[in-house]
TISEMI-95316 format. One record per atom (N, C-alpha, C, CB): atom name; x, y, z; residue number from 1. Coordinates in Angstrom, 3 decimals. Glycine has a CB too. Layout:
REM residues N
CA	X	Y	Z	NUM $
...
REM end
This chain:
REM residues 168
N	22.215	48.325	-105.328	1 $
CA	21.492	49.409	-104.419	1 $
C	22.051	49.444	-103.085	1 $
CB	19.956	49.147	-104.256	1 $
N	22.043	50.559	-102.528	2 $
CA	22.635	50.753	-101.194	2 $
C	21.648	51.253	-100.230	2 $
CB	23.784	51.693	-101.242	2 $
N	21.932	50.956	-99.024	3 $
CA	21.165	51.352	-98.131	3 $
C	21.744	52.233	-97.011	3 $
CB	20.617	50.299	-97.701	3 $
N	21.424	53.391	-96.886	4 $
CA	22.186	54.252	-96.104	4 $
C	21.695	54.274	-94.708	4 $
CB	22.193	55.573	-96.672	4 $
N	20.518	53.699	-94.447	5 $
CA	19.972	53.912	-93.002	5 $
C	20.379	52.718	-92.193	5 $
CB	18.336	54.079	-92.948	5 $
N	20.786	51.704	-92.957	6 $
CA	20.930	50.301	-91.970	6 $
C	22.434	50.214	-91.656	6 $
CB	20.404	48.713	-92.801	6 $
N	23.289	50.858	-92.324	7 $
CA	24.708	50.579	-92.036	7 $
C	25.277	49.709	-92.879	7 $
CB	24.923	50.098	-90.789	7 $
N	24.619	48.847	-93.484	8 $
CA	25.246	47.937	-94.417	8 $
C	24.822	48.334	-95.825	8 $
CB	24.868	46.461	-94.107	8 $
N	25.352	47.885	-96.764	9 $
CA	25.033	48.418	-98.075	9 $
C	25.356	47.354	-99.297	9 $
CB	25.868	49.770	-98.258	9 $
N	24.396	47.431	-100.310	10 $
CA	24.506	46.747	-101.438	10 $
C	24.724	47.858	-102.463	10 $
CB	23.313	45.835	-101.684	10 $
N	25.748	47.612	-103.280	11 $
CA	26.121	48.841	-103.960	11 $
C	24.874	49.207	-105.041	11 $
CB	27.637	48.612	-104.734	11 $
N	24.785	50.391	-105.146	12 $
CA	23.811	50.833	-106.057	12 $
C	24.499	51.156	-107.314	12 $
CB	23.039	51.988	-105.535	12 $
N	24.737	50.041	-108.191	13 $
CA	25.539	50.027	-109.272	13 $
C	25.235	51.258	-110.359	13 $
CB	25.374	48.654	-109.870	13 $
N	26.244	51.848	-110.702	14 $
CA	26.035	53.088	-111.512	14 $
C	26.550	54.180	-110.700	14 $
CB	24.536	53.345	-111.906	14 $
N	27.031	54.007	-109.621	15 $
CA	27.766	55.441	-109.234	15 $
C	28.464	55.219	-107.923	15 $
CB	26.661	56.780	-109.044	15 $
N	28.972	56.242	-107.339	16 $
CA	29.576	56.327	-106.146	16 $
C	28.555	56.644	-105.037	16 $
CB	30.635	57.305	-106.230	16 $
N	29.007	56.034	-103.841	17 $
CA	28.049	55.785	-102.773	17 $
C	28.778	56.228	-101.456	17 $
CB	27.578	54.215	-102.737	17 $
N	28.203	57.131	-100.759	18 $
CA	28.775	57.405	-99.307	18 $
C	27.729	56.763	-98.588	18 $
CB	29.008	59.032	-98.825	18 $
N	28.209	55.788	-97.820	19 $
CA	27.094	54.968	-96.991	19 $
C	27.291	54.755	-95.811	19 $
CB	26.816	53.756	-97.390	19 $
N	26.545	53.789	-95.012	20 $
CA	26.725	53.745	-93.738	20 $
C	25.644	54.627	-93.192	20 $
CB	28.081	54.103	-93.375	20 $
N	25.939	55.296	-91.955	21 $
CA	24.859	56.105	-91.243	21 $
C	24.954	57.559	-91.900	21 $
CB	25.107	56.153	-89.524	21 $
N	25.889	57.538	-92.791	22 $
CA	26.210	58.699	-93.498	22 $
C	25.492	59.246	-94.725	22 $
CB	27.385	58.537	-93.825	22 $
N	26.019	59.973	-95.524	23 $
CA	25.486	60.181	-96.873	23 $
C	25.610	59.214	-97.686	23 $
CB	25.976	61.172	-97.484	23 $
N	24.662	59.132	-98.632	24 $
CA	24.875	58.056	-99.757	24 $
C	24.683	58.712	-101.020	24 $
CB	23.877	56.808	-99.674	24 $
N	25.606	58.727	-101.913	25 $
CA	25.748	59.316	-103.021	25 $
C	25.524	58.342	-104.175	25 $
CB	26.975	59.937	-103.024	25 $
N	24.669	58.580	-105.074	26 $
CA	24.417	57.729	-106.313	26 $
C	24.584	58.465	-107.529	26 $
CB	23.049	57.147	-106.334	26 $
N	25.760	58.331	-108.279	27 $
CA	25.683	58.765	-109.478	27 $
C	25.226	57.750	-110.645	27 $
CB	26.889	59.294	-109.690	27 $
N	24.096	58.285	-111.262	28 $
CA	23.544	57.200	-112.208	28 $
C	23.930	57.180	-113.612	28 $
CB	22.144	57.259	-112.237	28 $
N	25.000	57.975	-113.887	29 $
CA	25.451	58.049	-115.335	29 $
C	26.264	59.228	-115.612	29 $
CB	24.285	58.068	-116.282	29 $
N	26.542	59.371	-116.780	30 $
CA	27.488	60.394	-117.227	30 $
C	26.702	61.802	-117.321	30 $
CB	28.141	59.958	-118.676	30 $
N	26.752	62.817	-116.738	31 $
CA	26.335	63.952	-117.033	31 $
C	24.855	64.194	-117.587	31 $
CB	27.223	64.345	-117.820	31 $
N	24.657	65.151	-118.366	32 $
CA	23.436	65.351	-118.954	32 $
C	23.378	65.114	-120.308	32 $
CB	23.014	66.537	-118.731	32 $
N	24.316	64.283	-120.735	33 $
CA	24.408	64.275	-122.080	33 $
C	23.452	63.300	-122.536	33 $
CB	25.740	64.024	-122.540	33 $
N	22.911	63.442	-123.742	34 $
CA	21.881	62.439	-124.409	34 $
C	22.393	60.876	-124.353	34 $
CB	21.658	62.879	-126.055	34 $
N	21.322	60.121	-124.057	35 $
CA	21.742	58.694	-124.092	35 $
C	20.775	58.275	-125.346	35 $
CB	21.470	57.784	-122.527	35 $
N	20.853	56.871	-125.297	36 $
CA	19.895	56.265	-126.537	36 $
C	18.614	56.906	-126.493	36 $
CB	19.595	54.623	-126.454	36 $
N	18.090	57.079	-127.764	37 $
CA	16.766	57.857	-127.832	37 $
C	16.615	59.141	-127.337	37 $
CB	15.821	57.217	-127.217	37 $
N	17.692	59.881	-127.055	38 $
CA	17.739	61.284	-126.684	38 $
C	17.229	61.352	-125.057	38 $
CB	16.727	62.199	-127.771	38 $
N	17.172	60.451	-124.524	39 $
CA	16.977	60.501	-123.034	39 $
C	18.079	60.820	-122.340	39 $
CB	16.527	59.321	-122.494	39 $
N	18.291	61.971	-121.385	40 $
CA	19.326	62.233	-120.764	40 $
C	19.410	61.422	-119.346	40 $
CB	19.357	63.644	-120.675	40 $
N	20.722	61.321	-118.997	41 $
CA	20.955	60.762	-117.667	41 $
C	20.144	61.075	-116.592	41 $
CB	22.118	61.051	-117.271	41 $
N	19.992	62.577	-116.518	42 $
CA	19.026	63.122	-115.697	42 $
C	17.684	62.701	-115.783	42 $
CB	19.028	64.350	-115.849	42 $
N	17.035	62.735	-116.989	43 $
CA	15.678	62.275	-117.206	43 $
C	15.379	60.739	-116.665	43 $
CB	15.408	62.379	-118.757	43 $
N	16.331	60.096	-116.972	44 $
CA	16.184	58.656	-116.530	44 $
C	16.321	58.490	-115.028	44 $
CB	17.244	57.762	-117.221	44 $
N	17.341	59.190	-114.497	45 $
CA	17.416	59.233	-112.971	45 $
C	16.104	60.005	-112.328	45 $
CB	18.837	60.035	-112.518	45 $
N	15.670	60.855	-112.952	46 $
CA	14.507	61.381	-112.428	46 $
C	13.185	60.424	-112.480	46 $
CB	14.284	62.637	-113.156	46 $
N	13.143	59.545	-113.549	47 $
CA	12.053	58.571	-113.796	47 $
C	12.314	57.530	-112.546	47 $
CB	12.152	57.824	-115.421	47 $
N	13.555	57.211	-112.376	48 $
CA	13.843	56.314	-111.259	48 $
C	13.404	56.803	-109.888	48 $
CB	15.279	56.055	-111.217	48 $
N	13.843	58.137	-109.635	49 $
CA	13.436	58.762	-108.234	49 $
C	11.807	58.700	-108.137	49 $
CB	13.998	60.459	-108.098	49 $
N	11.171	58.972	-109.205	50 $
CA	9.687	59.006	-109.209	50 $
C	9.144	57.678	-109.062	50 $
CB	9.137	59.616	-110.449	50 $
N	9.774	56.621	-109.755	51 $
CA	9.379	55.189	-109.454	51 $
C	9.408	54.619	-107.877	51 $
CB	10.355	54.316	-110.290	51 $
N	10.788	54.962	-107.446	52 $
CA	11.028	54.764	-106.062	52 $
C	9.905	55.443	-104.976	52 $
CB	12.445	55.343	-105.829	52 $
N	9.469	56.528	-105.040	53 $
CA	8.624	57.245	-104.365	53 $
C	7.098	56.529	-104.471	53 $
CB	8.731	58.693	-104.915	53 $
N	6.970	56.295	-105.909	54 $
CA	5.598	55.373	-106.050	54 $
C	5.704	54.038	-105.389	54 $
CB	5.225	55.051	-107.612	54 $
N	6.577	53.388	-105.140	55 $
CA	6.860	52.123	-104.732	55 $
C	7.093	52.215	-103.167	55 $
CB	8.070	51.557	-105.533	55 $
N	6.646	53.108	-102.426	56 $
CA	6.796	53.094	-100.903	56 $
C	7.940	53.892	-100.446	56 $
CB	6.975	51.679	-100.364	56 $
N	8.720	54.729	-101.058	57 $
CA	10.042	55.320	-100.572	57 $
C	9.597	56.924	-100.855	57 $
CB	11.584	54.696	-101.533	57 $
N	8.800	57.501	-99.996	58 $
CA	8.343	58.841	-100.167	58 $
C	9.520	59.957	-100.029	58 $
CB	7.228	59.079	-99.123	58 $
N	10.645	59.662	-99.269	59 $
CA	11.578	60.506	-98.948	59 $
C	12.783	60.432	-100.026	59 $
CB	11.973	60.212	-97.549	59 $
N	12.615	59.580	-101.104	60 $
CA	13.665	59.360	-102.152	60 $
C	13.725	60.721	-102.840	60 $
CB	13.309	58.114	-103.215	60 $
N	14.892	61.310	-102.965	61 $
CA	15.124	62.623	-103.614	61 $
C	15.273	62.507	-105.078	61 $
CB	16.339	63.290	-103.060	61 $
N	15.040	63.760	-105.670	62 $
CA	15.213	63.953	-106.938	62 $
C	16.716	63.869	-107.382	62 $
CB	14.611	65.175	-107.242	62 $
N	17.312	63.585	-108.688	63 $
CA	18.652	63.694	-108.903	63 $
C	19.227	65.213	-109.110	63 $
CB	18.925	62.846	-110.064	63 $
N	20.307	65.071	-109.053	64 $
CA	21.057	66.522	-109.463	64 $
C	20.844	66.773	-110.926	64 $
CB	22.775	66.520	-109.193	64 $
N	21.211	68.021	-111.451	65 $
CA	21.375	68.093	-112.832	65 $
C	22.026	67.209	-113.772	65 $
CB	21.866	69.046	-112.996	65 $
N	23.131	66.690	-113.032	66 $
CA	24.086	65.717	-113.810	66 $
C	23.603	64.225	-113.944	66 $
CB	25.489	65.677	-113.075	66 $
N	22.469	63.881	-113.091	67 $
CA	21.917	62.692	-113.018	67 $
C	22.425	61.892	-111.671	67 $
CB	22.228	61.995	-114.314	67 $
N	23.270	62.553	-110.827	68 $
CA	23.559	61.904	-109.632	68 $
C	22.419	62.038	-108.680	68 $
CB	24.792	62.418	-109.060	68 $
N	22.180	60.947	-107.790	69 $
CA	21.235	60.991	-106.674	69 $
C	21.925	60.938	-105.534	69 $
CB	20.262	59.968	-106.668	69 $
N	21.786	62.117	-104.536	70 $
CA	22.466	62.216	-103.464	70 $
C	21.422	61.856	-102.257	70 $
CB	23.121	63.596	-103.425	70 $
N	21.753	61.152	-101.448	71 $
CA	20.766	60.675	-100.514	71 $
C	21.557	60.697	-98.971	71 $
CB	20.218	59.075	-101.025	71 $
N	20.741	61.218	-97.966	72 $
CA	21.156	61.177	-96.594	72 $
C	20.193	60.216	-96.059	72 $
CB	21.156	62.572	-95.848	72 $
N	20.542	59.009	-95.873	73 $
CA	19.555	57.894	-95.311	73 $
C	18.840	58.355	-94.091	73 $
CB	20.325	56.545	-94.922	73 $
N	19.516	58.958	-93.262	74 $
CA	18.801	59.423	-91.828	74 $
C	17.880	60.361	-92.108	74 $
CB	19.751	60.065	-90.721	74 $
N	18.411	61.455	-92.864	75 $
CA	17.420	62.651	-92.931	75 $
C	16.228	62.335	-93.915	75 $
CB	18.199	64.023	-93.450	75 $
N	16.497	61.498	-94.835	76 $
CA	15.274	61.129	-95.788	76 $
C	14.545	59.917	-95.186	76 $
CB	15.776	60.741	-97.362	76 $
N	14.806	59.475	-93.918	77 $
CA	14.053	58.550	-93.329	77 $
C	13.987	56.997	-94.282	77 $
CB	12.614	59.304	-93.125	77 $
N	15.117	56.751	-94.738	78 $
CA	15.028	55.647	-95.592	78 $
C	15.126	54.464	-94.993	78 $
CB	15.898	55.678	-96.525	78 $
N	14.239	53.304	-95.424	79 $
CA	14.132	52.002	-94.779	79 $
C	14.825	51.087	-95.770	79 $
CB	12.600	51.559	-94.461	79 $
N	15.787	50.344	-95.280	80 $
CA	16.645	49.497	-96.091	80 $
C	15.860	48.603	-96.997	80 $
CB	17.531	48.675	-95.229	80 $
N	14.967	47.829	-96.155	81 $
CA	14.188	46.887	-96.818	81 $
C	13.109	47.411	-97.742	81 $
CB	13.619	46.071	-95.865	81 $
N	12.585	48.431	-97.521	82 $
CA	11.647	49.173	-98.479	82 $
C	12.224	49.697	-99.710	82 $
CB	11.042	50.306	-97.823	82 $
N	13.589	50.342	-99.488	83 $
CA	14.201	50.766	-100.620	83 $
C	14.768	49.559	-101.365	83 $
CB	15.222	51.768	-100.290	83 $
N	15.120	48.591	-100.828	84 $
CA	15.508	47.378	-101.756	84 $
C	14.274	46.718	-102.677	84 $
CB	16.101	46.171	-100.764	84 $
N	13.210	46.937	-101.891	85 $
CA	11.991	46.370	-102.673	85 $
C	11.663	47.299	-103.724	85 $
CB	10.705	46.143	-101.780	85 $
N	11.596	48.589	-103.541	86 $
CA	11.310	49.462	-104.588	86 $
C	12.266	49.509	-105.645	86 $
CB	11.139	50.691	-104.118	86 $
N	13.755	49.340	-105.385	87 $
CA	14.727	49.188	-106.360	87 $
C	14.630	48.049	-107.252	87 $
CB	15.900	49.158	-105.778	87 $
N	13.907	47.056	-106.805	88 $
CA	13.650	45.723	-107.656	88 $
C	12.714	46.167	-108.886	88 $
CB	12.834	44.447	-106.680	88 $
N	11.782	46.965	-108.348	89 $
CA	10.612	47.298	-109.429	89 $
C	11.131	48.580	-110.238	89 $
CB	9.017	47.671	-108.632	89 $
N	12.251	49.442	-109.827	90 $
CA	12.548	50.612	-110.500	90 $
C	13.866	50.497	-111.218	90 $
CB	12.538	51.732	-109.576	90 $
N	14.715	49.476	-110.723	91 $
CA	16.095	49.416	-111.377	91 $
C	16.324	49.566	-112.933	91 $
CB	16.644	48.137	-111.037	91 $
N	15.219	49.117	-113.591	92 $
CA	15.658	49.180	-114.983	92 $
C	15.567	50.308	-115.527	92 $
CB	15.063	48.392	-115.772	92 $
N	14.996	51.478	-114.923	93 $
CA	14.912	52.909	-115.359	93 $
C	16.418	53.636	-115.319	93 $
CB	13.834	53.708	-114.336	93 $
N	17.307	53.077	-114.486	94 $
CA	18.524	53.671	-114.168	94 $
C	19.254	53.719	-115.453	94 $
CB	19.275	52.936	-113.073	94 $
N	19.910	54.756	-115.919	95 $
CA	20.817	54.954	-117.077	95 $
C	21.690	53.618	-117.098	95 $
CB	21.764	56.367	-116.917	95 $
N	21.940	53.026	-118.355	96 $
CA	22.758	51.942	-118.528	96 $
C	22.504	50.887	-117.558	96 $
CB	24.079	52.334	-118.488	96 $
N	21.282	50.606	-117.252	97 $
CA	20.877	49.570	-116.263	97 $
C	21.489	49.731	-114.948	97 $
CB	21.202	48.232	-116.743	97 $
N	21.847	50.982	-114.600	98 $
CA	22.545	51.320	-113.246	98 $
C	23.945	51.083	-113.092	98 $
CB	21.967	50.598	-112.187	98 $
N	24.659	50.656	-114.133	99 $
CA	25.982	50.264	-114.267	99 $
C	26.835	51.360	-114.917	99 $
CB	26.039	49.014	-115.031	99 $
N	28.024	51.740	-114.394	100 $
CA	28.946	52.638	-114.985	100 $
C	29.774	51.762	-116.143	100 $
CB	29.929	53.283	-113.791	100 $
N	30.040	52.594	-117.063	101 $
CA	31.261	51.882	-117.942	101 $
C	32.569	51.906	-117.145	101 $
CB	31.565	52.701	-119.432	101 $
N	33.387	51.052	-117.738	102 $
CA	34.851	50.998	-117.005	102 $
C	35.431	52.266	-116.920	102 $
CB	35.913	50.106	-117.736	102 $
N	35.252	53.117	-117.995	103 $
CA	35.769	54.478	-117.983	103 $
C	35.276	55.365	-116.918	103 $
CB	35.491	55.096	-119.212	103 $
N	33.919	55.364	-116.877	104 $
CA	33.043	56.133	-115.796	104 $
C	33.554	55.667	-114.448	104 $
CB	31.372	55.813	-115.919	104 $
N	33.867	54.198	-114.277	105 $
CA	34.013	53.788	-112.774	105 $
C	35.469	54.301	-112.487	105 $
CB	33.827	52.026	-112.467	105 $
N	36.305	54.227	-113.440	106 $
CA	37.852	54.712	-113.013	106 $
C	37.769	56.171	-112.966	106 $
CB	39.125	54.262	-114.136	106 $
N	37.015	56.906	-113.529	107 $
CA	36.900	58.543	-113.276	107 $
C	36.350	58.775	-111.927	107 $
CB	35.879	59.339	-114.371	107 $
N	35.169	57.950	-111.751	108 $
CA	34.548	58.119	-110.415	108 $
C	35.532	57.798	-109.285	108 $
CB	33.302	57.213	-110.287	108 $
N	36.166	56.641	-109.280	109 $
CA	37.093	56.015	-108.261	109 $
C	38.276	57.182	-108.230	109 $
CB	37.684	54.341	-108.762	109 $
N	38.804	57.735	-109.237	110 $
CA	39.826	58.659	-109.056	110 $
C	39.310	59.846	-108.397	110 $
CB	40.456	58.989	-110.295	110 $
N	38.056	60.430	-108.623	111 $
CA	37.642	61.585	-107.934	111 $
C	37.238	61.203	-106.333	111 $
CB	36.394	62.222	-108.772	111 $
N	36.725	60.077	-106.257	112 $
CA	36.374	59.776	-104.926	112 $
C	37.880	59.608	-103.919	112 $
CB	35.406	58.322	-105.013	112 $
N	38.802	59.332	-104.762	113 $
CA	40.176	59.085	-103.906	113 $
C	40.683	60.537	-103.605	113 $
CB	41.448	58.149	-104.818	113 $
N	40.492	61.663	-104.609	114 $
CA	40.793	62.988	-104.341	114 $
C	39.865	63.370	-103.232	114 $
CB	40.668	63.873	-105.572	114 $
N	38.489	62.997	-103.254	115 $
CA	37.723	63.639	-102.019	115 $
C	38.235	62.916	-100.597	115 $
CB	35.958	63.392	-102.216	115 $
N	38.558	61.744	-100.728	116 $
CA	39.030	61.012	-99.475	116 $
C	40.292	61.673	-99.080	116 $
CB	39.268	59.425	-99.696	116 $
N	41.280	61.991	-99.743	117 $
CA	42.437	62.573	-99.498	117 $
C	42.205	64.006	-98.975	117 $
CB	43.246	62.514	-100.685	117 $
N	41.363	64.637	-99.536	118 $
CA	40.963	66.130	-99.112	118 $
C	40.415	65.998	-97.713	118 $
CB	39.781	66.859	-100.136	118 $
N	39.439	65.143	-97.404	119 $
CA	38.727	65.129	-96.182	119 $
C	39.806	64.837	-95.172	119 $
CB	37.539	64.092	-96.165	119 $
N	40.793	63.802	-95.428	120 $
CA	41.922	63.381	-94.422	120 $
C	42.569	64.572	-94.131	120 $
CB	42.983	62.311	-94.950	120 $
N	42.983	65.208	-95.159	121 $
CA	43.791	66.637	-94.849	121 $
C	43.203	67.627	-94.160	121 $
CB	44.175	67.343	-96.001	121 $
N	41.848	67.671	-94.080	122 $
CA	41.079	68.667	-93.448	122 $
C	40.481	68.055	-91.996	122 $
CB	39.898	69.134	-94.494	122 $
N	41.130	67.053	-91.488	123 $
CA	40.903	66.561	-90.068	123 $
C	40.212	65.304	-89.922	123 $
CB	40.148	67.514	-89.308	123 $
N	39.637	64.649	-91.159	124 $
CA	38.937	63.478	-91.012	124 $
C	39.818	62.366	-91.298	124 $
CB	37.774	63.455	-91.828	124 $
N	40.747	61.895	-90.338	125 $
CA	41.903	61.110	-90.493	125 $
C	41.671	59.627	-90.832	125 $
CB	42.664	61.216	-89.292	125 $
N	40.471	59.181	-90.329	126 $
CA	40.057	57.690	-90.585	126 $
C	39.169	57.607	-91.445	126 $
CB	39.567	56.963	-89.515	126 $
N	39.039	58.512	-92.630	127 $
CA	38.254	58.368	-93.850	127 $
C	38.786	57.152	-94.619	127 $
CB	38.322	59.674	-94.728	127 $
N	37.814	56.079	-94.826	128 $
CA	38.357	54.875	-95.415	128 $
C	38.361	55.177	-96.926	128 $
CB	37.498	53.551	-95.032	128 $
N	39.302	54.187	-97.569	129 $
CA	39.454	54.428	-98.983	129 $
C	38.281	54.100	-99.776	129 $
CB	40.557	53.705	-99.493	129 $
N	37.938	54.695	-100.873	130 $
CA	36.679	54.178	-101.700	130 $
C	37.112	53.008	-102.352	130 $
CB	36.097	55.203	-102.806	130 $
N	36.001	52.093	-103.007	131 $
CA	36.473	50.797	-103.628	131 $
C	35.391	50.801	-104.819	131 $
CB	36.424	49.340	-102.521	131 $
N	36.136	50.137	-106.101	132 $
CA	35.238	49.847	-107.071	132 $
C	34.590	48.626	-106.785	132 $
CB	35.818	49.825	-108.305	132 $
N	33.202	48.510	-107.002	133 $
CA	32.508	47.292	-106.936	133 $
C	31.164	47.339	-107.587	133 $
CB	32.379	46.890	-105.574	133 $
N	30.626	46.226	-108.185	134 $
CA	29.358	46.191	-108.640	134 $
C	28.969	47.313	-109.912	134 $
CB	28.524	46.401	-107.374	134 $
N	29.939	47.565	-110.595	135 $
CA	29.865	48.546	-111.761	135 $
C	29.606	50.044	-111.009	135 $
CB	28.515	48.085	-112.913	135 $
N	30.055	50.282	-109.892	136 $
CA	30.136	51.587	-109.508	136 $
C	31.358	51.724	-108.390	136 $
CB	28.700	52.033	-108.970	136 $
N	31.131	52.745	-107.485	137 $
CA	32.058	53.065	-106.586	137 $
C	31.477	53.099	-105.173	137 $
CB	32.653	54.296	-106.966	137 $
N	31.916	52.654	-104.272	138 $
CA	31.376	52.760	-102.785	138 $
C	32.422	53.572	-101.984	138 $
CB	31.159	51.221	-102.053	138 $
N	31.877	54.490	-101.221	139 $
CA	32.609	55.245	-100.252	139 $
C	31.808	55.430	-99.092	139 $
CB	33.052	56.521	-100.760	139 $
N	32.504	54.935	-97.895	140 $
CA	31.808	55.006	-96.697	140 $
C	32.493	55.995	-95.713	140 $
CB	31.691	53.633	-96.120	140 $
N	31.702	56.657	-94.980	141 $
CA	32.227	57.599	-93.958	141 $
C	32.559	56.865	-92.690	141 $
CB	31.213	58.721	-93.657	141 $
N	33.561	57.410	-91.959	142 $
CA	33.815	56.764	-90.825	142 $
C	32.624	56.420	-89.785	142 $
CB	34.767	57.523	-90.243	142 $
N	32.683	55.165	-89.126	143 $
CA	31.351	55.291	-88.213	143 $
C	31.716	55.973	-87.076	143 $
CB	30.675	53.917	-87.752	143 $
N	30.537	56.538	-86.537	144 $
CA	30.438	57.414	-85.304	144 $
C	30.845	58.967	-85.491	144 $
CB	31.373	56.790	-84.204	144 $
N	30.898	59.110	-86.946	145 $
CA	31.239	60.499	-87.261	145 $
C	30.152	61.428	-86.769	145 $
CB	31.452	60.683	-88.772	145 $
N	30.548	62.671	-86.380	146 $
CA	29.644	63.660	-85.928	146 $
C	29.397	64.623	-86.990	146 $
CB	30.130	64.326	-84.731	146 $
N	28.420	64.598	-87.795	147 $
CA	28.140	65.523	-88.952	147 $
C	27.912	66.857	-88.483	147 $
CB	26.952	65.097	-89.766	147 $
N	27.782	67.091	-87.084	148 $
CA	27.485	68.586	-86.678	148 $
C	28.878	69.083	-86.075	148 $
CB	26.155	68.732	-85.474	148 $
N	29.986	68.435	-85.997	149 $
CA	31.062	68.885	-85.512	149 $
C	31.774	69.878	-86.380	149 $
CB	31.796	67.858	-85.202	149 $
N	32.227	70.909	-85.897	150 $
CA	33.040	71.979	-86.691	150 $
C	34.168	71.330	-87.640	150 $
CB	33.785	73.010	-85.617	150 $
N	34.736	70.385	-87.161	151 $
CA	35.861	69.521	-87.992	151 $
C	35.163	69.103	-89.291	151 $
CB	36.425	68.067	-87.137	151 $
N	34.090	68.310	-89.107	152 $
CA	33.563	67.715	-90.106	152 $
C	32.960	68.667	-91.279	152 $
CB	32.628	66.873	-89.537	152 $
N	32.344	69.650	-90.760	153 $
CA	31.600	70.630	-91.391	153 $
C	32.557	71.429	-92.260	153 $
CB	30.863	71.483	-90.386	153 $
N	33.760	71.735	-91.571	154 $
CA	34.839	72.365	-92.213	154 $
C	35.427	71.595	-93.382	154 $
CB	35.851	72.626	-91.246	154 $
N	35.706	70.353	-93.032	155 $
CA	36.196	69.384	-94.122	155 $
C	35.213	69.259	-95.367	155 $
CB	36.382	67.921	-93.478	155 $
N	33.997	68.984	-94.973	156 $
CA	32.901	68.935	-95.999	156 $
C	32.902	70.101	-96.784	156 $
CB	31.560	68.779	-95.412	156 $
N	32.866	71.397	-96.303	157 $
CA	32.867	72.574	-97.200	157 $
C	34.196	72.693	-98.131	157 $
CB	32.727	73.872	-96.294	157 $
N	35.257	72.360	-97.455	158 $
CA	36.596	72.412	-98.184	158 $
C	36.698	71.515	-99.272	158 $
CB	37.716	72.121	-97.307	158 $
N	35.991	70.209	-99.050	159 $
CA	36.004	69.032	-100.097	159 $
C	34.834	69.110	-101.109	159 $
CB	35.901	67.600	-99.343	159 $
N	33.797	69.918	-100.804	160 $
CA	32.600	69.815	-101.531	160 $
C	32.705	69.647	-103.039	160 $
CB	31.844	70.943	-101.251	160 $
N	33.572	70.473	-103.605	161 $
CA	33.763	70.344	-105.001	161 $
C	34.329	69.165	-105.613	161 $
CB	34.479	71.300	-105.374	161 $
N	34.842	68.241	-104.572	162 $
CA	35.323	66.833	-105.094	162 $
C	34.420	65.760	-104.880	162 $
CB	36.587	66.399	-104.464	162 $
N	33.179	66.061	-104.218	163 $
CA	32.308	64.865	-104.089	163 $
C	32.118	64.305	-105.201	163 $
CB	31.098	65.068	-103.566	163 $
N	32.145	62.830	-105.372	164 $
CA	31.897	62.128	-106.563	164 $
C	30.279	62.439	-107.012	164 $
CB	32.231	60.502	-106.291	164 $
N	30.099	62.777	-108.112	165 $
CA	28.629	62.972	-108.648	165 $
C	28.288	64.249	-108.456	165 $
CB	27.557	62.122	-108.000	165 $
N	28.998	65.262	-107.865	166 $
CA	28.651	66.666	-107.642	166 $
C	28.013	67.004	-106.352	166 $
CB	27.788	67.103	-108.666	166 $
N	28.266	68.167	-105.897	167 $
CA	27.858	68.525	-104.612	167 $
C	26.493	68.785	-104.384	167 $
CB	28.511	69.556	-104.228	167 $
N	25.939	68.661	-103.358	168 $
CA	24.369	68.741	-103.189	168 $
C	23.951	70.277	-103.263	168 $
CB	23.857	68.065	-101.666	168 $
REM end
């Protein structure tokens, strides 16, 4: 689980995460392909999102069509303690228990590295490298980043297609 609002994070196993005071991206599984029992990653991620809202996190978003959950901790007004408590109740609903396979983790890390390289080449020079951890991939935006700056907006637009888990 990761908390985007507090600046610290605990990996939301199962996906890539943009954390800190920035975006948080959570990919909960591979695409929309059927999983056990014919349930897709999207359906499982949707059940997780609904459970999170039912457990006191009203701003928790629905997943993308591929099952990725993209979060902006500040915009969504997420409280780290409340998110962590809700995750304890809902974590079992995540595809594969919220963990990526080794192959999925490698693929997500490769994609995150491409995203970081793109952001750096478009003016966000202090973009930190992503890391594989806890069955997922963590990616943190630089502290103090101005999300409204023309440089950041331009880099984000240019690199959007490379965002791990899919663009919002």
